[in-house]
DSSP file (Angstrom, degrees, kcal/mol; ACC not computed):
  #  RESIDUE AA STRUCTURE BP1 BP2  ACC     N-H-->O    O-->H-N    N-H-->O    O-->H-N    TCO  KAPPA ALPHA  PHI   PSI    X-CA   Y-CA   Z-CA
    1    1 A M              0   0    0      0, 0.0     6,-0.0     0, 0.0     0, 0.0   0.000 360.0 360.0 360.0 134.1   85.8  -82.1  117.3
    2    2 A P    >   -     0   0    0      0, 0.0     3,-1.3     0, 0.0     0, 0.0  -0.368 360.0-118.3 -63.8 151.4   82.9  -81.6  114.9
    3    3 A P  T 3  S+     0   0    0      0, 0.0     0, 0.0     0, 0.0     0, 0.0   0.688 108.9  59.3 -69.6 -17.8   83.5  -79.1  112.2
    4    4 A D  T 3  S+     0   0    0      2,-0.1     0, 0.0     0, 0.0     0, 0.0   0.463  86.6  91.6 -89.8   2.1   80.7  -76.7  113.2
    5    5 A E  S <  S-     0   0    0     -3,-1.3     3,-0.1     1,-0.1     0, 0.0  -0.745  82.4-112.2 -90.8 136.9   82.2  -76.2  116.7
    6    6 A P        -     0   0    0      0, 0.0     2,-0.1     0, 0.0    -1,-0.1  -0.250  42.0 -85.8 -62.3 159.1   84.6  -73.2  117.2
    7    7 A D        -     0   0    0      1,-0.1     5,-0.1     2,-0.1     0, 0.0  -0.438  31.7-143.3 -63.9 133.9   88.2  -73.8  117.9
    8    8 A S        +     0   0    0     -2,-0.1    -1,-0.1    -3,-0.1     3,-0.1   0.501  67.6 109.5 -84.4  -1.6   88.6  -74.2  121.6
    9    9 A D    >   -     0   0    0      1,-0.2     3,-1.6     2,-0.1     4,-0.3  -0.627  56.1-157.6 -76.2 114.4   92.0  -72.3  121.7
   10   10 A P  T 3  S+     0   0    0      0, 0.0     3,-0.4     0, 0.0     4,-0.2   0.813  92.4  51.0 -63.0 -27.9   91.2  -69.0  123.6
   11   11 A N  T 3> S+     0   0    0      1,-0.2     4,-1.3     2,-0.1     3,-0.3   0.335  76.8 102.2 -92.8  11.9   94.3  -67.4  122.0
   12   12 A A  T <4 S+     0   0    0     -3,-1.6     3,-0.2     1,-0.2    -1,-0.2   0.878  84.1  46.6 -66.3 -37.6   93.5  -68.4  118.5
   13   13 A E  T  4 S+     0   0    0     -3,-0.4    -1,-0.2    -4,-0.3    -2,-0.1   0.783 107.8  56.8 -72.9 -28.2   92.3  -64.8  117.6
   14   14 A A  T  4 S+     0   0    0     -3,-0.3    -1,-0.2    -4,-0.2    -2,-0.2   0.731  89.8  88.0 -75.9 -23.6   95.3  -63.2  119.3
   15   15 A L  S  < S-     0   0    0     -4,-1.3     2,-0.1    -3,-0.2     3,-0.1  -0.554  80.1-124.9 -76.2 138.1   97.8  -65.1  117.1
   16   16 A P        -     0   0    0      0, 0.0    49,-0.1     0, 0.0    -2,-0.1  -0.467  36.2 -91.7 -77.8 156.9   98.7  -63.5  113.7
   17   17 A S    >>  -     0   0    0     47,-0.4     4,-1.3     1,-0.1     3,-0.6  -0.314  32.3-115.7 -68.7 153.8   98.2  -65.5  110.6
   18   18 A I  H 3> S+     0   0    0      1,-0.3     4,-1.1     2,-0.2     3,-0.3   0.870 113.8  57.2 -58.3 -41.1  101.2  -67.5  109.3
   19   19 A G  H 34 S+     0   0    0      1,-0.2     4,-0.3     2,-0.2     3,-0.3   0.843 101.8  53.9 -62.0 -32.9  101.4  -65.5  106.2
   20   20 A S  H X4 S+     0   0    0     -3,-0.6     3,-0.6     1,-0.2    -1,-0.2   0.794 102.7  58.4 -73.2 -28.2  101.8  -62.2  108.1
   21   21 A L  H 3< S+     0   0    0     -4,-1.3    -1,-0.2    -3,-0.3    -2,-0.2   0.803 109.7  44.0 -64.9 -29.6  104.7  -63.7  110.0
   22   22 A D  T 3< S+     0   0    0     -4,-1.1    -1,-0.2    -3,-0.3    -2,-0.2   0.413  84.8 125.4 -96.7   1.7  106.6  -64.3  106.8
   23   23 A A    X>  -     0   0    0     -3,-0.6     4,-2.1    -4,-0.3     3,-0.7  -0.378  66.0-129.3 -67.3 136.7  105.7  -61.0  105.2
   24   24 A P  H 3> S+     0   0    0      0, 0.0     4,-2.8     0, 0.0     5,-0.1   0.810 107.8  55.6 -56.8 -32.6  108.8  -59.1  104.1
   25   25 A A  H 3> S+     0   0    0      2,-0.2     4,-1.9     1,-0.2     5,-0.1   0.886 108.2  49.7 -71.2 -34.2  107.8  -55.9  105.9
   26   26 A V  H <> S+     0   0    0     -3,-0.7     4,-2.0    -6,-0.2    -1,-0.2   0.940 111.2  49.1 -64.6 -49.7  107.6  -57.9  109.2
   27   27 A A  H  X S+     0   0    0     -4,-2.1     4,-2.9     1,-0.2     5,-0.2   0.917 110.0  52.5 -57.7 -45.5  111.0  -59.4  108.5
   28   28 A A  H  X S+     0   0    0     -4,-2.8     4,-2.2     1,-0.2    -1,-0.2   0.893 109.3  48.1 -55.7 -41.0  112.4  -55.9  107.8
   29   29 A A  H  X S+     0   0    0     -4,-1.9     4,-2.1     2,-0.2    -1,-0.2   0.836 111.6  48.9 -74.1 -29.4  111.0  -54.6  111.0
   30   30 A K  H  X S+     0   0    0     -4,-2.0     4,-2.0     2,-0.2    -2,-0.2   0.910 112.2  50.3 -74.0 -38.9  112.5  -57.5  113.0
   31   31 A M  H  X S+     0   0    0     -4,-2.9     4,-2.4     2,-0.2    -2,-0.2   0.914 111.8  47.2 -61.1 -41.7  115.9  -56.9  111.2
   32   32 A L  H  X S+     0   0    0     -4,-2.2     4,-2.7    -5,-0.2     5,-0.2   0.911 110.1  53.3 -69.6 -40.6  115.8  -53.3  112.1
   33   33 A G  H  X S+     0   0    0     -4,-2.1     4,-2.5     1,-0.2    -1,-0.2   0.867 109.3  49.2 -61.8 -36.4  114.9  -54.2  115.7
   34   34 A G  H  X S+     0   0    0     -4,-2.0     4,-2.2     2,-0.2    -2,-0.2   0.934 110.7  49.9 -67.1 -45.6  117.9  -56.4  115.9
   35   35 A L  H  X S+     0   0    0     -4,-2.4     4,-0.7     1,-0.2    -2,-0.2   0.919 114.1  44.2 -56.0 -46.1  120.2  -53.8  114.6
   36   36 A I  H >X S+     0   0    0     -4,-2.7     3,-0.8     1,-0.2     4,-0.8   0.897 110.3  55.1 -68.1 -40.7  118.9  -51.2  117.0
   37   37 A A  H >< S+     0   0    0     -4,-2.5     3,-0.8     1,-0.2     4,-0.3   0.876 103.8  55.9 -56.4 -38.6  119.0  -53.7  119.9
   38   38 A A  H 3< S+     0   0    0     -4,-2.2     3,-0.4     1,-0.3    -1,-0.2   0.743 107.2  49.7 -65.4 -26.1  122.7  -54.3  119.1
   39   39 A C  H X< S+     0   0    0     -3,-0.8     3,-1.5    -4,-0.7     6,-0.3   0.573  86.3  88.0 -88.7 -11.8  123.4  -50.5  119.5
   40   40 A R  T << S+     0   0    0     -4,-0.8    -1,-0.2    -3,-0.8    -2,-0.1   0.747  80.0  61.0 -64.9 -21.1  121.6  -50.3  122.8
   41   41 A G  T 3  S+     0   0    0     -3,-0.4     2,-0.4    -4,-0.3    -1,-0.3   0.674  86.6  89.6 -80.0 -17.0  124.9  -51.2  124.8
   42   42 A E  S X> S-     0   0    0     -3,-1.5     4,-1.5     1,-0.1     3,-1.3  -0.683  75.2-140.0 -85.3 130.1  126.7  -48.1  123.4
   43   43 A D  H 3> S+     0   0    0     -2,-0.4     4,-0.5     1,-0.3     3,-0.5   0.885 100.5  57.3 -51.0 -45.0  126.3  -45.0  125.5
   44   44 A V  H 34 S+     0   0    0      1,-0.2    -1,-0.3     2,-0.1     4,-0.2   0.748 120.1  29.1 -67.7 -22.5  126.0  -42.7  122.6
   45   45 A H  H <> S+     0   0    0     -3,-1.3     4,-2.9    -6,-0.3    -1,-0.2   0.498  90.4  99.0-110.4  -6.2  122.9  -44.7  121.2
   46   46 A R  H  X S+     0   0    0     -4,-1.5     4,-2.0    -3,-0.5     5,-0.2   0.890  85.8  43.1 -62.6 -50.3  121.3  -46.1  124.4
   47   47 A T  H  X S+     0   0    0     -4,-0.5     4,-1.8     2,-0.2    -1,-0.2   0.946 119.2  42.9 -59.2 -50.7  118.5  -43.5  124.9
   48   48 A R  H  > S+     0   0    0      1,-0.2     4,-2.6     2,-0.2     5,-0.2   0.917 112.6  54.2 -66.4 -41.1  117.5  -43.3  121.2
   49   49 A A  H  X S+     0   0    0     -4,-2.9     4,-2.7     1,-0.2    -1,-0.2   0.923 106.2  52.0 -62.0 -43.7  117.7  -47.1  120.9
   50   50 A E  H  X S+     0   0    0     -4,-2.0     4,-1.6    -5,-0.2    -1,-0.2   0.924 113.3  43.4 -56.9 -46.3  115.3  -47.7  123.8
   51   51 A V  H  X S+     0   0    0     -4,-1.8     4,-1.5     1,-0.2    -1,-0.2   0.903 115.7  47.8 -68.5 -39.7  112.7  -45.3  122.3
   52   52 A D  H  X S+     0   0    0     -4,-2.6     4,-2.7     2,-0.2    -2,-0.2   0.831 106.5  58.5 -71.1 -33.2  113.1  -46.8  118.8
   53   53 A L  H  X S+     0   0    0     -4,-2.7     4,-1.8    -5,-0.2    -1,-0.2   0.905 106.2  47.4 -63.2 -40.9  112.8  -50.3  120.1
   54   54 A R  H  X S+     0   0    0     -4,-1.6     4,-1.8     2,-0.2    -1,-0.2   0.875 111.5  52.1 -66.0 -34.9  109.4  -49.6  121.6
   55   55 A A  H  X S+     0   0    0     -4,-1.5     4,-3.0     1,-0.2    -2,-0.2   0.919 106.7  52.9 -62.1 -46.7  108.4  -48.0  118.3
   56   56 A I  H  X S+     0   0    0     -4,-2.7     4,-2.8     1,-0.2    -1,-0.2   0.893 105.6  54.8 -61.7 -38.6  109.6  -51.2  116.4
   57   57 A Q  H  X S+     0   0    0     -4,-1.8     4,-1.7     2,-0.2    -1,-0.2   0.919 109.8  47.2 -60.8 -43.3  107.3  -53.3  118.8
   58   58 A D  H  X S+     0   0    0     -4,-1.8     4,-2.1     2,-0.2    -2,-0.2   0.927 111.9  49.7 -63.6 -41.1  104.4  -51.2  117.8
   59   59 A I  H  X S+     0   0    0     -4,-3.0     4,-3.4     1,-0.2     5,-0.3   0.951 109.1  51.5 -61.5 -46.5  105.2  -51.4  114.1
   60   60 A Q  H  X S+     0   0    0     -4,-2.8     4,-2.2     1,-0.2    -1,-0.2   0.863 108.3  51.9 -59.2 -35.7  105.6  -55.2  114.2
   61   61 A R  H  X S+     0   0    0     -4,-1.7     4,-1.4     2,-0.2    -1,-0.2   0.897 114.3  44.0 -66.6 -41.8  102.1  -55.4  115.9
   62   62 A K  H  X S+     0   0    0     -4,-2.1     4,-2.7     1,-0.2    -2,-0.2   0.942 114.6  47.5 -69.8 -44.0  100.7  -53.3  113.1
   63   63 A L  H  < S+     0   0    0     -4,-3.4    -2,-0.2     1,-0.2    -1,-0.2   0.877 109.9  54.2 -63.6 -36.1  102.5  -55.2  110.3
   64   64 A Q  H  < S+     0   0    0     -4,-2.2   -47,-0.4    -5,-0.3    -1,-0.2   0.864 112.5  43.2 -66.9 -36.3  101.5  -58.6  111.8
   65   65 A A  H  < S+     0   0    0     -4,-1.4    -2,-0.2     1,-0.3    -1,-0.2   0.890 138.9   8.4 -77.9 -39.9   97.9  -57.5  111.7
   66   66 A D    ><  -     0   0    0     -4,-2.7     3,-2.1    -5,-0.1    -1,-0.3  -0.759  63.0-170.0-143.3  92.4   98.2  -55.9  108.1
   67   67 A P  T 3  S+     0   0    0      0, 0.0   -42,-0.2     0, 0.0    -4,-0.1   0.625  90.3  55.2 -60.6 -13.9  101.5  -56.6  106.3
   68   68 A H  T 3  S+     0   0    0     -5,-0.1     2,-0.6   -43,-0.0    -5,-0.1   0.202  70.8 136.8-102.3  11.7  100.5  -54.1  103.7
   69   69 A D    <>  -     0   0    0     -3,-2.1     4,-2.1     1,-0.2     5,-0.2  -0.465  41.1-159.6 -67.0 110.6  100.0  -51.2  106.2
   70   70 A A  H  > S+     0   0    0     -2,-0.6     4,-2.2     1,-0.2     5,-0.2   0.890  86.0  52.9 -65.2 -38.5  101.7  -48.3  104.3
   71   71 A A  H  > S+     0   0    0      1,-0.2     4,-2.1     2,-0.2    -1,-0.2   0.944 111.5  45.4 -65.8 -43.8  102.1  -46.1  107.4
   72   72 A A  H  > S+     0   0    0      2,-0.2     4,-2.0     1,-0.2    -1,-0.2   0.877 113.1  50.5 -67.7 -35.4  103.9  -48.8  109.3
   73   73 A R  H  X S+     0   0    0     -4,-2.1     4,-1.8     1,-0.2    -1,-0.2   0.874 112.8  46.6 -72.9 -32.3  106.1  -49.7  106.3
   74   74 A Q  H  X S+     0   0    0     -4,-2.2     4,-2.9     2,-0.2    -2,-0.2   0.851 108.3  56.4 -71.7 -34.4  107.0  -45.9  105.9
   75   75 A W  H  X S+     0   0    0     -4,-2.1     4,-2.8     2,-0.2     5,-0.2   0.944 108.9  46.8 -62.0 -49.1  107.7  -45.8  109.7
   76   76 A V  H  X S+     0   0    0     -4,-2.0     4,-3.0     1,-0.2     5,-0.2   0.942 112.2  51.4 -54.1 -49.3  110.3  -48.8  109.2
   77   77 A R  H  X S+     0   0    0     -4,-1.8     4,-2.5     1,-0.2    -2,-0.2   0.925 110.2  46.8 -59.3 -47.2  111.8  -47.0  106.3
   78   78 A Q  H  X S+     0   0    0     -4,-2.9     4,-2.4     2,-0.2    -1,-0.2   0.937 114.2  47.2 -64.5 -43.4  112.2  -43.7  108.2
   79   79 A L  H  X S+     0   0    0     -4,-2.8     4,-2.8     1,-0.2     5,-0.2   0.921 111.5  51.4 -65.9 -37.2  113.8  -45.4  111.2
   80   80 A A  H  X S+     0   0    0     -4,-3.0     4,-1.8    -5,-0.2    -1,-0.2   0.892 110.6  48.7 -67.1 -35.7  116.1  -47.5  109.0
   81   81 A Q  H  X S+     0   0    0     -4,-2.5     4,-1.2    -5,-0.2    -2,-0.2   0.942 113.3  48.9 -65.6 -44.0  117.2  -44.2  107.2
   82   82 A T  H  X S+     0   0    0     -4,-2.4     4,-1.4     1,-0.2     3,-0.4   0.909 113.1  44.3 -59.1 -45.7  117.8  -42.7  110.6
   83   83 A W  H  X S+     0   0    0     -4,-2.8     4,-2.7     1,-0.2    -1,-0.2   0.769 102.9  68.2 -76.2 -24.7  119.8  -45.6  111.9
   84   84 A S  H  < S+     0   0    0     -4,-1.8    -1,-0.2    -5,-0.2    -2,-0.2   0.849 104.8  43.5 -56.7 -35.9  121.7  -45.8  108.6
   85   85 A F  H  < S+     0   0    0     -4,-1.2     3,-0.3    -3,-0.4    -2,-0.2   0.785 114.4  49.0 -81.8 -27.0  123.3  -42.6  109.5
   86   86 A R  H  < S+     0   0    0     -4,-1.4     2,-0.7     1,-0.3    -2,-0.2   0.910 119.8  35.5 -73.5 -41.1  123.9  -43.5  113.2
   87   87 A V    ><  +     0   0    0     -4,-2.7     3,-1.2     1,-0.1    -1,-0.3  -0.762  65.7 170.3-118.8  83.9  125.5  -46.8  112.4
   88   88 A R  G >   +     0   0    0     -2,-0.7     3,-0.6    -3,-0.3    -1,-0.1   0.668  69.5  68.2 -73.5 -17.9  127.5  -46.4  109.3
   89   89 A D  G 3  S+     0   0    0      1,-0.2    -1,-0.3     2,-0.1     3,-0.3   0.567  91.8  61.9 -78.7  -8.6  129.2  -49.9  109.6
   90   90 A N  G <>  +     0   0    0     -3,-1.2     4,-2.2     1,-0.2    -1,-0.2  -0.266  57.6 132.2-109.2  43.8  126.0  -51.8  109.0
   91   91 A T  H <> S+     0   0    0     -3,-0.6     4,-2.6     1,-0.2     5,-0.2   0.874  70.9  56.3 -66.5 -36.3  125.2  -50.7  105.5
   92   92 A R  H  > S+     0   0    0     -3,-0.3     4,-2.4     2,-0.2    -1,-0.2   0.943 108.4  47.3 -58.4 -47.2  124.5  -54.2  104.3
   93   93 A S  H  > S+     0   0    0      1,-0.2     4,-1.8     2,-0.2    -2,-0.2   0.920 113.5  48.0 -64.0 -42.9  121.9  -54.8  107.0
   94   94 A I  H  X S+     0   0    0     -4,-2.2     4,-2.3     2,-0.2    -1,-0.2   0.891 110.7  51.3 -60.7 -40.0  120.2  -51.5  106.2
   95   95 A R  H  X S+     0   0    0     -4,-2.6     4,-2.5     1,-0.2    -2,-0.2   0.888 108.5  52.9 -63.6 -37.3  120.2  -52.2  102.5
   96   96 A R  H  X S+     0   0    0     -4,-2.4     4,-2.1    -5,-0.2    -1,-0.2   0.868 106.4  51.5 -63.0 -37.3  118.7  -55.6  103.2
   97   97 A I  H  X S+     0   0    0     -4,-1.8     4,-2.2     2,-0.2    -2,-0.2   0.941 111.5  48.2 -65.2 -48.3  115.9  -53.9  105.2
   98   98 A F  H  X S+     0   0    0     -4,-2.3     4,-1.9     1,-0.2    -2,-0.2   0.899 109.7  52.7 -57.0 -41.9  115.3  -51.5  102.3
   99   99 A D  H  X>S+     0   0    0     -4,-2.5     5,-3.1     2,-0.2     4,-0.6   0.895 108.4  49.9 -62.4 -42.6  115.2  -54.4   99.9
  100  100 A L  H ><5S+     0   0    0     -4,-2.1     3,-0.8     1,-0.2    -2,-0.2   0.928 111.4  48.1 -58.4 -48.9  112.6  -56.2  102.0
  101  101 A L  H 3<5S+     0   0    0     -4,-2.2    -1,-0.2     1,-0.2    -2,-0.2   0.812 112.3  49.4 -64.9 -32.0  110.4  -53.2  102.2
  102  102 A D  H 3<5S-     0   0    0     -4,-1.9    -1,-0.2    -5,-0.2    -2,-0.2   0.530 116.9-113.5 -86.7  -4.5  110.7  -52.7   98.3
  103  103 A G  T <<5 +     0   0    0     -3,-0.8     2,-0.5    -4,-0.6    -3,-0.2   0.728  67.7 143.3  84.1  19.6  109.9  -56.3   97.8
  104  104 A I      < -     0   0    0     -5,-3.1     2,-0.6    -6,-0.2    -1,-0.3  -0.833  36.3-154.6 -97.7 129.9  113.3  -57.3   96.4
  105  105 A S        +     0   0    0     -2,-0.5     2,-0.5    -3,-0.1    -5,-0.0  -0.895  13.9 179.1-106.0 119.2  114.5  -60.8   97.4
  106  106 A R              0   0    0     -2,-0.6    -2,-0.0     1,-0.1    -6,-0.0  -0.974 360.0 360.0-119.2 128.5  118.2  -61.4   97.4
  107  107 A R              0   0    0     -2,-0.5    -1,-0.1     0, 0.0    -2,-0.0   0.307 360.0 360.0-123.5 360.0  119.5  -64.8   98.4
């Protein structure tokens, strides 16, 4: 294909950039979504988990478009704080989410 022709992939604009997929805030939102999804099977958490999983999907879309979106990052932080009180046995996972949001890399 000559360099002056546009890319023929019709979904090219719909795909997020590779850098945004690797962004720490996106990873934090995905981790939180996994934690919430694991709680969905418990009767005590089911309703709240369903609502918050829909919120996580919205947050992920926002962060994939702009990984530095302050409002979306704050939303993840607030949900993580809320779930840290609901699920006290996953403190390490919650701490990792906060570390990602704060830009701390622990390996």
